[in-house]
N, C-alpha and C positions, 0 to 999 in steps of 0.2 A: 287690745283691748274691747274688743266686740265678742269676746270670748268667755266661758266661765260668766255669764250674767251682765257683761260690760253693757250691753245695749238696753237691756232693760232697765238696768240703773241709772244709764243717762235718760232714757225714755221716763221714767219715775222722775230724775229730776227737772228735767224738761217741765213738765207736768205741774210739780210742786211751783216752781217759776209762775207759771201759767195762774195758776190759781192765786199765789199773792197781786199778781198785777191785775185783776179784775177790779173793776170799778165801783166805787160804793153803788147801793143800788141795782148792783148787776143779779140775775137771775141764773143758777145753772143745775145741771144735773150730770152725773158723769153714767155713761154705759158702756159694761163691758159687754164682749164680743166674741164669738166664737161658732161651735155650731149651734150652740142658744147664744141668748143675749140675756142680761138683767142691769136693773138702773140700781145706782147707790140708792137713792132716795125714792119712796113710796110716790111722791105727788111728783107730775112732770117734771115742774120745776122749781126751785125752792130760791128763798132770798139768801144772798151774799150774807152772810156775817159770821160773828167769830165763833159761832156755833158749828153752823151748816160748812165753813171754813177747815176747823180740826175735825168732823168730819171725815172730811173729804180726804184730809193730808192724812190719817190714820189711815183709813183704806187706802190710800196710793202705797201705803208702806207694804200692805199686804201684797201686791202687785206679781212680788217675784215667788210666792208661794207654789210650790207645784200642785198644792191641792184644790187652789182657786182656780186652775186654768178650765176654762169650756170648752178647749178643743178646739182645733179649727179657724178660719178665718170667715168666716160666713158675714158676711159688712150689709148687705142689702134687707133683709128683714128687720135688721136694731134702727137702718135709715129710713126705711119705710115709716117703723111704727115711731118714730122722731119728730118724721114730716107730719104725721097725722094730724 
């Protein structure tokens, strides 16, 4: 189950469930991290609505794409960026 992409599939499914469970009026952004980091949206946070949810769900579907790998597992820098 954890081989051949099983773990990433489970993580993607969990994130999609989480995204659907955000309450109305929420704000969010998604940060991908590795040796570098990047945010889905240019703004620090965006309003949770049908458009931003759709964008996030489409982005989540690309997470198993080997071309989208950011390499490594460095989380300190993106956490500092998020908390600033």
